PAPA-215761 format. One record per residue (C-alpha): residue in one letter; x, y, z. Coordinates in steps of 0.2 Angstrom, whole numbers, plus 5000, padded with zeros to 4 digits. Last residue first. Layout:
// PAPA-215761
<node kolkol="A" c1="X" c2="Y" c3="Z"/>
...
END
This chain:
// PAPA-215761
<node kolkol="X" c1="4999" c2="4999" c3="4903"/>
<node kolkol="X" c1="4996" c2="4981" c3="4906"/>
<node kolkol="X" c1="4979" c2="4971" c3="4908"/>
<node kolkol="X" c1="4978" c2="4967" c3="4889"/>
<node kolkol="X" c1="4995" c2="4959" c3="4890"/>
<node kolkol="X" c1="4988" c2="4946" c3="4903"/>
<node kolkol="X" c1="4991" c2="4930" c3="4893"/>
<node kolkol="X" c1="5008" c2="4935" c3="4886"/>
<node kolkol="X" c1="5013" c2="4941" c3="4904"/>
<node kolkol="X" c1="5008" c2="4925" c3="4913"/>
<node kolkol="X" c1="5023" c2="4925" c3="4925"/>
<node kolkol="X" c1="5023" c2="4944" c3="4926"/>
<node kolkol="X" c1="5004" c2="4944" c3="4929"/>
<node kolkol="X" c1="5006" c2="4931" c3="4943"/>
<node kolkol="X" c1="5020" c2="4942" c3="4951"/>
<node kolkol="X" c1="5009" c2="4957" c3="4951"/>
<node kolkol="X" c1="4995" c2="4947" c3="4959"/>
<node kolkol="X" c1="5007" c2="4942" c3="4973"/>
<node kolkol="X" c1="5013" c2="4960" c3="4976"/>
<node kolkol="X" c1="4994" c2="4966" c3="4976"/>
<node kolkol="X" c1="4990" c2="4952" c3="4989"/>
<node kolkol="X" c1="5005" c2="4955" c3="5000"/>
<node kolkol="X" c1="4997" c2="4965" c3="5014"/>
<node kolkol="X" c1="4980" c2="4956" c3="5013"/>
<node kolkol="X" c1="4988" c2="4939" c3="5018"/>
<node kolkol="X" c1="4972" c2="4929" c3="5016"/>
<node kolkol="X" c1="4959" c2="4942" c3="5009"/>
<node kolkol="X" c1="4947" c2="4950" c3="5021"/>
<node kolkol="X" c1="4929" c2="4947" c3="5016"/>
<node kolkol="X" c1="4915" c2="4959" c3="5015"/>
<node kolkol="X" c1="4897" c2="4953" c3="5014"/>
<node kolkol="X" c1="4885" c2="4966" c3="5006"/>
<node kolkol="X" c1="4873" c2="4976" c3="5017"/>
<node kolkol="X" c1="4882" c2="4992" c3="5014"/>
<node kolkol="X" c1="4883" c2="4998" c3="5033"/>
<node kolkol="X" c1="4883" c2="4981" c3="5042"/>
<node kolkol="X" c1="4895" c2="4973" c3="5030"/>
<node kolkol="X" c1="4907" c2="4989" c3="5030"/>
<node kolkol="X" c1="4907" c2="4988" c3="5049"/>
<node kolkol="X" c1="4910" c2="4970" c3="5050"/>
<node kolkol="X" c1="4924" c2="4970" c3="5037"/>
<node kolkol="X" c1="4932" c2="4985" c3="5047"/>
<node kolkol="X" c1="4931" c2="4976" c3="5064"/>
<node kolkol="X" c1="4950" c2="4977" c3="5068"/>
<node kolkol="X" c1="4960" c2="4986" c3="5054"/>
<node kolkol="X" c1="4969" c2="4972" c3="5044"/>
<node kolkol="X" c1="4961" c2="4978" c3="5028"/>
<node kolkol="X" c1="4971" c2="4994" c3="5030"/>
<node kolkol="X" c1="4987" c2="4984" c3="5025"/>
<node kolkol="X" c1="4980" c2="4980" c3="5008"/>
<node kolkol="X" c1="4965" c2="4969" c3="5003"/>
<node kolkol="X" c1="4947" c2="4968" c3="5006"/>
<node kolkol="X" c1="4936" c2="4958" c3="4995"/>
<node kolkol="X" c1="4917" c2="4961" c3="4991"/>
<node kolkol="X" c1="4904" c2="4948" c3="4992"/>
<node kolkol="X" c1="4901" c2="4933" c3="4980"/>
<node kolkol="X" c1="4882" c2="4935" c3="4979"/>
<node kolkol="X" c1="4880" c2="4953" c3="4981"/>
<node kolkol="X" c1="4895" c2="4955" c3="4968"/>
<node kolkol="X" c1="4887" c2="4944" c3="4955"/>
<node kolkol="X" c1="4870" c2="4954" c3="4957"/>
<node kolkol="X" c1="4880" c2="4970" c3="4954"/>
<node kolkol="X" c1="4888" c2="4963" c3="4939"/>
<node kolkol="X" c1="4871" c2="4961" c3="4931"/>
<node kolkol="X" c1="4865" c2="4978" c3="4937"/>
<node kolkol="X" c1="4879" c2="4988" c3="4929"/>
<node kolkol="X" c1="4890" c2="4996" c3="4943"/>
<node kolkol="X" c1="4890" c2="5015" c3="4944"/>
<node kolkol="X" c1="4880" c2="5015" c3="4960"/>
<node kolkol="X" c1="4892" c2="5002" c3="4967"/>
<node kolkol="X" c1="4906" c2="5013" c3="4964"/>
<node kolkol="X" c1="4898" c2="5028" c3="4973"/>
<node kolkol="X" c1="4894" c2="5016" c3="4988"/>
<node kolkol="X" c1="4912" c2="5011" c3="4989"/>
<node kolkol="X" c1="4917" c2="5029" c3="4989"/>
<node kolkol="X" c1="4905" c2="5033" c3="5003"/>
<node kolkol="X" c1="4911" c2="5019" c3="5014"/>
<node kolkol="X" c1="4929" c2="5025" c3="5011"/>
<node kolkol="X" c1="4924" c2="5043" c3="5016"/>
<node kolkol="X" c1="4915" c2="5035" c3="5032"/>
<node kolkol="X" c1="4932" c2="5026" c3="5036"/>
<node kolkol="X" c1="4941" c2="5043" c3="5036"/>
<node kolkol="X" c1="4927" c2="5051" c3="5048"/>
<node kolkol="X" c1="4927" c2="5037" c3="5060"/>
<node kolkol="X" c1="4946" c2="5035" c3="5063"/>
<node kolkol="X" c1="4946" c2="5046" c3="5079"/>
<node kolkol="X" c1="4931" c2="5037" c3="5086"/>
<node kolkol="X" c1="4938" c2="5019" c3="5082"/>
<node kolkol="X" c1="4955" c2="5025" c3="5090"/>
<node kolkol="X" c1="4946" c2="5030" c3="5106"/>
<node kolkol="X" c1="4937" c2="5014" c3="5107"/>
<node kolkol="X" c1="4953" c2="5004" c3="5104"/>
<node kolkol="X" c1="4960" c2="5011" c3="5121"/>
<node kolkol="X" c1="4974" c2="5023" c3="5124"/>
<node kolkol="X" c1="4984" c2="5023" c3="5140"/>
<node kolkol="X" c1="4993" c2="5040" c3="5143"/>
<node kolkol="X" c1="5010" c2="5043" c3="5149"/>
<node kolkol="X" c1="5017" c2="5061" c3="5151"/>
<node kolkol="X" c1="5034" c2="5069" c3="5149"/>
<node kolkol="X" c1="5035" c2="5088" c3="5153"/>
<node kolkol="X" c1="5035" c2="5100" c3="5138"/>
<node kolkol="X" c1="5023" c2="5110" c3="5148"/>
<node kolkol="X" c1="5009" c2="5114" c3="5136"/>
<node kolkol="X" c1="5012" c2="5101" c3="5123"/>
<node kolkol="X" c1="5015" c2="5087" c3="5135"/>
<node kolkol="X" c1="5030" c2="5077" c3="5129"/>
<node kolkol="X" c1="5028" c2="5059" c3="5124"/>
<node kolkol="X" c1="5023" c2="5041" c3="5130"/>
<node kolkol="X" c1="5009" c2="5031" c3="5124"/>
<node kolkol="X" c1="5003" c2="5016" c3="5133"/>
<node kolkol="X" c1="4992" c2="5004" c3="5123"/>
<node kolkol="X" c1="4976" c2="4997" c3="5130"/>
<node kolkol="X" c1="4973" c2="4979" c3="5128"/>
<node kolkol="X" c1="4965" c2="4972" c3="5112"/>
<node kolkol="X" c1="4947" c2="4969" c3="5111"/>
<node kolkol="X" c1="4940" c2="4952" c3="5106"/>
<node kolkol="X" c1="4921" c2="4954" c3="5103"/>
<node kolkol="X" c1="4924" c2="4972" c3="5097"/>
<node kolkol="X" c1="4913" c2="4987" c3="5101"/>
<node kolkol="X" c1="4919" c2="5004" c3="5096"/>
<node kolkol="X" c1="4921" c2="4998" c3="5078"/>
<node kolkol="X" c1="4934" c2="5002" c3="5065"/>
<node kolkol="X" c1="4949" c2="4998" c3="5076"/>
<node kolkol="X" c1="4967" c2="5002" c3="5078"/>
<node kolkol="X" c1="4974" c2="4996" c3="5096"/>
<node kolkol="X" c1="4991" c2="4989" c3="5092"/>
<node kolkol="X" c1="4994" c2="4992" c3="5074"/>
<node kolkol="X" c1="4986" c2="5010" c3="5074"/>
<node kolkol="X" c1="4995" c2="5014" c3="5090"/>
<node kolkol="X" c1="5012" c2="5009" c3="5082"/>
<node kolkol="X" c1="5008" c2="5019" c3="5066"/>
<node kolkol="X" c1="5005" c2="5034" c3="5078"/>
<node kolkol="X" c1="5022" c2="5031" c3="5086"/>
<node kolkol="X" c1="5031" c2="5030" c3="5070"/>
<node kolkol="X" c1="5023" c2="5046" c3="5064"/>
<node kolkol="X" c1="5028" c2="5056" c3="5079"/>
<node kolkol="X" c1="5018" c2="5060" c3="5095"/>
<node kolkol="X" c1="5014" c2="5077" c3="5103"/>
<node kolkol="X" c1="5003" c2="5075" c3="5118"/>
<node kolkol="X" c1="4989" c2="5087" c3="5123"/>
<node kolkol="X" c1="4977" c2="5073" c3="5126"/>
<node kolkol="X" c1="4962" c2="5077" c3="5114"/>
<node kolkol="X" c1="4970" c2="5089" c3="5102"/>
<node kolkol="X" c1="4987" c2="5082" c3="5100"/>
<node kolkol="X" c1="4982" c2="5064" c3="5102"/>
<node kolkol="X" c1="4968" c2="5066" c3="5089"/>
<node kolkol="X" c1="4980" c2="5075" c3="5077"/>
<node kolkol="X" c1="4992" c2="5061" c3="5078"/>
<node kolkol="X" c1="4979" c2="5048" c3="5076"/>
<node kolkol="X" c1="4971" c2="5056" c3="5061"/>
<node kolkol="X" c1="4988" c2="5057" c3="5053"/>
<node kolkol="X" c1="4990" c2="5038" c3="5055"/>
<node kolkol="X" c1="4973" c2="5035" c3="5048"/>
<node kolkol="X" c1="4977" c2="5046" c3="5033"/>
<node kolkol="X" c1="4994" c2="5037" c3="5030"/>
<node kolkol="X" c1="4984" c2="5020" c3="5030"/>
<node kolkol="X" c1="4971" c2="5026" c3="5017"/>
<node kolkol="X" c1="4961" c2="5041" c3="5011"/>
<node kolkol="X" c1="4968" c2="5047" c3="4994"/>
<node kolkol="X" c1="4953" c2="5040" c3="4984"/>
<node kolkol="X" c1="4954" c2="5029" c3="4969"/>
<node kolkol="X" c1="4937" c2="5025" c3="4961"/>
<node kolkol="X" c1="4933" c2="5011" c3="4949"/>
<node kolkol="X" c1="4921" c2="5005" c3="4936"/>
<node kolkol="X" c1="4922" c2="4991" c3="4923"/>
<node kolkol="X" c1="4940" c2="4987" c3="4926"/>
<node kolkol="X" c1="4945" c2="4974" c3="4913"/>
<node kolkol="X" c1="4949" c2="4955" c3="4911"/>
<node kolkol="X" c1="4931" c2="4950" c3="4908"/>
<node kolkol="X" c1="4924" c2="4958" c3="4924"/>
<node kolkol="X" c1="4932" c2="4969" c3="4938"/>
<node kolkol="X" c1="4923" c2="4981" c3="4949"/>
<node kolkol="X" c1="4936" c2="4993" c3="4957"/>
<node kolkol="X" c1="4940" c2="5002" c3="4973"/>
<node kolkol="X" c1="4957" c2="5008" c3="4977"/>
<node kolkol="X" c1="4961" c2="5016" c3="4993"/>
<node kolkol="X" c1="4976" c2="5027" c3="4992"/>
<node kolkol="X" c1="4992" c2="5032" c3="5001"/>
<node kolkol="X" c1="4996" c2="5017" c3="5013"/>
<node kolkol="X" c1="4985" c2="5004" c3="5005"/>
<node kolkol="X" c1="4967" c2="5000" c3="5007"/>
<node kolkol="X" c1="4962" c2="4989" c3="4992"/>
<node kolkol="X" c1="4944" c2="4987" c3="4989"/>
<node kolkol="X" c1="4940" c2="4973" c3="4976"/>
<node kolkol="X" c1="4924" c2="4969" c3="4968"/>
<node kolkol="X" c1="4921" c2="4954" c3="4956"/>
<node kolkol="X" c1="4908" c2="4954" c3="4942"/>
<node kolkol="X" c1="4905" c2="4939" c3="4931"/>
<node kolkol="X" c1="4911" c2="4935" c3="4913"/>
<node kolkol="X" c1="4927" c2="4927" c3="4919"/>
<node kolkol="X" c1="4944" c2="4935" c3="4914"/>
<node kolkol="X" c1="4948" c2="4941" c3="4932"/>
<node kolkol="X" c1="4946" c2="4924" c3="4940"/>
<node kolkol="X" c1="4949" c2="4929" c3="4958"/>
<node kolkol="X" c1="4964" c2="4921" c3="4967"/>
<node kolkol="X" c1="4968" c2="4933" c3="4980"/>
<node kolkol="X" c1="4983" c2="4940" c3="4970"/>
<node kolkol="X" c1="4974" c2="4941" c3="4954"/>
<node kolkol="X" c1="4961" c2="4952" c3="4962"/>
<node kolkol="X" c1="4975" c2="4962" c3="4970"/>
<node kolkol="X" c1="4984" c2="4965" c3="4954"/>
<node kolkol="X" c1="4968" c2="4971" c3="4946"/>
<node kolkol="X" c1="4965" c2="4983" c3="4961"/>
<node kolkol="X" c1="4983" c2="4989" c3="4959"/>
<node kolkol="X" c1="4983" c2="4993" c3="4941"/>
<node kolkol="X" c1="4997" c2="4985" c3="4931"/>
<node kolkol="X" c1="5012" c2="4993" c3="4923"/>
<node kolkol="X" c1="5025" c2="4985" c3="4912"/>
<node kolkol="X" c1="5044" c2="4989" c3="4910"/>
<node kolkol="X" c1="5056" c2="4981" c3="4898"/>
<node kolkol="X" c1="5074" c2="4987" c3="4900"/>
<node kolkol="X" c1="5073" c2="4992" c3="4918"/>
<node kolkol="X" c1="5091" c2="4997" c3="4923"/>
<node kolkol="X" c1="5086" c2="5009" c3="4938"/>
<node kolkol="X" c1="5084" c2="5023" c3="4925"/>
<node kolkol="X" c1="5070" c2="5013" c3="4917"/>
<node kolkol="X" c1="5061" c2="5010" c3="4934"/>
<node kolkol="X" c1="5061" c2="5029" c3="4938"/>
<node kolkol="X" c1="5056" c2="5034" c3="4920"/>
<node kolkol="X" c1="5041" c2="5022" c3="4921"/>
<node kolkol="X" c1="5035" c2="5028" c3="4938"/>
<node kolkol="X" c1="5036" c2="5046" c3="4933"/>
<node kolkol="X" c1="5027" c2="5042" c3="4916"/>
<node kolkol="X" c1="5013" c2="5034" c3="4926"/>
<node kolkol="X" c1="5012" c2="5050" c3="4936"/>
<node kolkol="X" c1="5011" c2="5061" c3="4921"/>
<node kolkol="X" c1="4998" c2="5049" c3="4912"/>
<node kolkol="X" c1="4987" c2="5051" c3="4928"/>
<node kolkol="X" c1="4986" c2="5038" c3="4941"/>
<node kolkol="X" c1="4968" c2="5034" c3="4947"/>
<node kolkol="X" c1="4970" c2="5015" c3="4946"/>
<node kolkol="X" c1="4985" c2="5016" c3="4958"/>
<node kolkol="X" c1="5001" c2="5008" c3="4951"/>
<node kolkol="X" c1="5008" c2="4990" c3="4951"/>
<node kolkol="X" c1="5025" c2="4988" c3="4943"/>
<node kolkol="X" c1="5030" c2="4974" c3="4931"/>
<node kolkol="X" c1="5049" c2="4972" c3="4927"/>
<node kolkol="X" c1="5060" c2="4964" c3="4914"/>
<node kolkol="X" c1="5077" c2="4969" c3="4921"/>
<node kolkol="X" c1="5094" c2="4970" c3="4913"/>
<node kolkol="X" c1="5107" c2="4961" c3="4924"/>
<node kolkol="X" c1="5119" c2="4971" c3="4935"/>
<node kolkol="X" c1="5135" c2="4961" c3="4936"/>
<node kolkol="X" c1="5147" c2="4953" c3="4948"/>
<node kolkol="X" c1="5137" c2="4957" c3="4963"/>
<node kolkol="X" c1="5128" c2="4941" c3="4965"/>
<node kolkol="X" c1="5122" c2="4937" c3="4982"/>
<node kolkol="X" c1="5115" c2="4955" c3="4984"/>
<node kolkol="X" c1="5105" c2="4953" c3="4968"/>
<node kolkol="X" c1="5087" c2="4955" c3="4976"/>
<node kolkol="X" c1="5094" c2="4968" c3="4988"/>
<node kolkol="X" c1="5102" c2="4978" c3="4973"/>
<node kolkol="X" c1="5084" c2="4979" c3="4966"/>
<node kolkol="X" c1="5078" c2="4988" c3="4983"/>
<node kolkol="X" c1="5093" c2="5000" c3="4981"/>
<node kolkol="X" c1="5089" c2="5005" c3="4963"/>
<node kolkol="X" c1="5071" c2="5007" c3="4967"/>
<node kolkol="X" c1="5076" c2="5018" c3="4982"/>
<node kolkol="X" c1="5088" c2="5029" c3="4972"/>
<node kolkol="X" c1="5075" c2="5031" c3="4958"/>
<node kolkol="X" c1="5062" c2="5036" c3="4971"/>
<node kolkol="X" c1="5074" c2="5048" c3="4980"/>
<node kolkol="X" c1="5077" c2="5057" c3="4963"/>
<node kolkol="X" c1="5059" c2="5058" c3="4958"/>
<node kolkol="X" c1="5052" c2="5064" c3="4975"/>
<node kolkol="X" c1="5033" c2="5064" c3="4975"/>
<node kolkol="X" c1="5030" c2="5048" c3="4966"/>
<node kolkol="X" c1="5012" c2="5042" c3="4967"/>
<node kolkol="X" c1="5002" c2="5032" c3="4979"/>
<node kolkol="X" c1="4996" c2="5046" c3="4990"/>
<node kolkol="X" c1="5015" c2="5051" c3="4993"/>
<node kolkol="X" c1="5029" c2="5041" c3="4987"/>
<node kolkol="X" c1="5048" c2="5046" c3="4990"/>
<node kolkol="X" c1="5047" c2="5044" c3="5009"/>
<node kolkol="X" c1="5062" c2="5054" c3="5013"/>
<node kolkol="X" c1="5074" c2="5053" c3="5028"/>
<node kolkol="X" c1="5087" c2="5067" c3="5028"/>
<node kolkol="X" c1="5105" c2="5066" c3="5036"/>
<node kolkol="X" c1="5117" c2="5080" c3="5038"/>
<node kolkol="X" c1="5105" c2="5091" c3="5049"/>
<node kolkol="X" c1="5103" c2="5077" c3="5062"/>
<node kolkol="X" c1="5090" c2="5063" c3="5061"/>
<node kolkol="X" c1="5079" c2="5055" c3="5073"/>
<node kolkol="X" c1="5061" c2="5057" c3="5065"/>
<node kolkol="X" c1="5065" c2="5042" c3="5053"/>
<node kolkol="X" c1="5082" c2="5034" c3="5057"/>
<node kolkol="X" c1="5075" c2="5017" c3="5061"/>
<node kolkol="X" c1="5065" c2="5019" c3="5045"/>
<node kolkol="X" c1="5081" c2="5021" c3="5035"/>
<node kolkol="X" c1="5087" c2="5004" c3="5041"/>
<node kolkol="X" c1="5070" c2="4996" c3="5038"/>
<node kolkol="X" c1="5069" c2="5001" c3="5020"/>
<node kolkol="X" c1="5084" c2="5011" c3="5013"/>
<node kolkol="X" c1="5101" c2="5018" c3="5020"/>
<node kolkol="X" c1="5114" c2="5030" c3="5016"/>
<node kolkol="X" c1="5110" c2="5035" c3="4998"/>
<node kolkol="X" c1="5121" c2="5049" c3="4992"/>
<node kolkol="X" c1="5116" c2="5067" c3="4990"/>
<node kolkol="X" c1="5133" c2="5073" c3="4995"/>
<node kolkol="X" c1="5129" c2="5086" c3="5008"/>
<node kolkol="X" c1="5111" c2="5080" c3="5013"/>
<node kolkol="X" c1="5116" c2="5062" c3="5015"/>
<node kolkol="X" c1="5101" c2="5052" c3="5011"/>
<node kolkol="X" c1="5090" c2="5040" c3="5021"/>
<node kolkol="X" c1="5077" c2="5031" c3="5011"/>
<node kolkol="X" c1="5059" c2="5026" c3="5014"/>
<node kolkol="X" c1="5046" c2="5014" c3="5006"/>
<node kolkol="X" c1="5046" c2="5001" c3="5020"/>
<node kolkol="X" c1="5054" c2="4984" c3="5015"/>
<node kolkol="X" c1="5048" c2="4968" c3="5009"/>
<node kolkol="X" c1="5061" c2="4961" c3="4997"/>
<node kolkol="X" c1="5063" c2="4943" c3="4991"/>
<node kolkol="X" c1="5045" c2="4938" c3="4990"/>
<node kolkol="X" c1="5046" c2="4922" c3="4980"/>
<node kolkol="X" c1="5038" c2="4917" c3="4963"/>
<node kolkol="X" c1="5055" c2="4918" c3="4955"/>
<node kolkol="X" c1="5057" c2="4936" c3="4960"/>
<node kolkol="X" c1="5044" c2="4946" c3="4969"/>
<node kolkol="X" c1="5048" c2="4963" c3="4976"/>
<node kolkol="X" c1="5038" c2="4972" c3="4989"/>
<node kolkol="X" c1="5039" c2="4991" c3="4993"/>
<node kolkol="X" c1="5030" c2="4997" c3="5009"/>
<node kolkol="X" c1="5021" c2="5013" c3="5014"/>
<node kolkol="X" c1="5017" c2="5022" c3="4998"/>
<node kolkol="X" c1="5018" c2="5006" c3="4988"/>
<node kolkol="X" c1="5029" c2="5000" c3="4973"/>
<node kolkol="X" c1="5022" c2="4982" c3="4972"/>
<node kolkol="X" c1="5036" c2="4976" c3="4961"/>
<node kolkol="X" c1="5037" c2="4960" c3="4950"/>
<node kolkol="X" c1="5055" c2="4955" c3="4944"/>
<node kolkol="X" c1="5061" c2="4946" c3="4929"/>
<node kolkol="X" c1="5080" c2="4946" c3="4927"/>
<node kolkol="X" c1="5089" c2="4947" c3="4910"/>
<node kolkol="X" c1="5107" c2="4942" c3="4908"/>
<node kolkol="X" c1="5105" c2="4924" c3="4914"/>
<node kolkol="X" c1="5089" c2="4922" c3="4904"/>
<node kolkol="X" c1="5099" c2="4927" c3="4888"/>
<node kolkol="X" c1="5113" c2="4915" c3="4892"/>
<node kolkol="X" c1="5100" c2="4900" c3="4894"/>
<node kolkol="X" c1="5091" c2="4906" c3="4878"/>
END
């Protein structure tokens, strides 16, 4: 058994549109952006994660940066496989003598089709995955924030990731009703880019828009503890001359309003499908927010005011899905019924 465990490595992976997180031995060992840089002439991997992100938007014709996942699913199969291999190598960088076979569990969006699930399975198997299991992201998020998913009572989780927002009602170890919408962190970033272009005549890249979202992103135009304005620098679209514009959180609240309204509508739609007994449990316990989007200032307050059910932001919402995936891996025999 000792030799067998030496040859087989167990890892849990949250394969996200924005970030990929790997848990090994109950510890987060990899937390990198889901992006790769590839040499266009040879097709070889140059960099992954933070190193590739530094190159994003700054490459020449011989280097291409690719985000292999779009809207929570694999959009570029070859790049995804290279990224998964590279991330797994980061886990084993201390021991380069051999590549262990892998027992893996990967989180996937609850709205994934069979074809999309197959793509994730194939990518992980090609990256040396011998035993590959899948778990739906809202179920993993519920496990990660410490909810008892097997209890005969309803829990509701809203996981706002990079590509998708996953909304699910969970009871007795299963998803009772759910919705997966393709409005999430990447959509917020695109909204900010579009707003800056139309409102201020300034062209900004994806990385700058992401920075604006982090520094002054807000779901409410009136915050108790407002962040200071963020100075944006870029070329004027009309003259190509450099300009500087201070951006306030109120502007970002206005520009994200439409996307947040879509998330609100999806939450209401799931609540409409929820059986009355479970609905009563949810009203009592509240709804839990996870994922990077949960960090948007004032989002919990806006949703609470709109839907009249308390919303709670989970502790460490960015890593909730990854931690839940790790818990499922540790208790794989107990949670087999959650797997795909």
